[in-house]
C-alpha positions as CSV (number, residue, x, y, z in Angstrom):
1,M,2.6,6.1,-10.7
2,A,1.6,8.4,-8.1
3,D,-1.9,6.5,-7.8
4,L,0.1,3.3,-6.6
5,I,1.6,5.5,-3.2
6,G,-2.0,7.4,-2.8
7,L,-3.4,3.9,-3.0
8,A,-1.7,2.3,-0.4
9,V,-1.5,5.2,2.0
10,V,-5.5,5.1,2.4
11,F,-4.7,1.8,2.7
12,L,-2.7,2.0,5.3
13,I,-4.9,4.3,6.9
14,L,-7.5,2.1,6.7
15,A,-6.0,-0.6,7.7
16,L,-5.2,1.6,10.9
17,I,-8.6,2.9,11.9
18,A,-9.6,-1.0,11.5
19,Y,-7.1,-2.3,13.4
20,V,-8.4,0.2,16.4
21,L,-11.7,-0.6,16.1
22,G,-10.8,-4.2,16.9
23,A,-11.4,-6.1,13.7
24,Q,-7.4,-7.5,13.1
25,G,-8.3,-9.6,9.9
26,I,-9.8,-6.6,8.1
27,A,-5.9,-4.4,8.6
28,G,-4.2,-7.4,8.4
29,F,-5.5,-7.6,4.6
30,S,-5.5,-4.0,4.1
31,M,-1.8,-3.9,5.2
32,E,-0.7,-6.6,2.5
33,I,-3.1,-4.3,0.0
34,A,-0.8,-2.3,1.6
35,K,2.8,-3.6,1.2
36,W,2.1,-4.8,-2.2
37,L,1.4,-1.4,-3.6
38,V,4.5,-0.5,-2.3
39,I,6.4,-3.5,-3.7
40,I,4.8,-2.6,-6.9
41,F,5.5,1.1,-6.9
42,I,9.2,0.9,-5.7
43,V,9.8,-1.7,-8.8
44,L,7.7,0.4,-11.6
45,A,9.7,3.7,-10.4
46,I,13.8,1.1,-10.2
47,I,12.6,0.4,-14.4
48,T,11.1,3.4,-14.9
49,F,14.5,5.4,-13.7
50,F,16.8,2.9,-15.2
51,F,14.8,2.8,-18.8
52,R,14.1,6.7,-19.6
């Protein structure tokens, strides 16, 4: 599960760099991916916590 958070951070950094360079489309798409990775991580962490 730590890989999901790592990927989310990578996409967040990519989004920030793209936004600074003026590519708002790529920045928005990267933020969406990062958001969904964090949501998936939280759901999996909750499932793991309850079924362990």
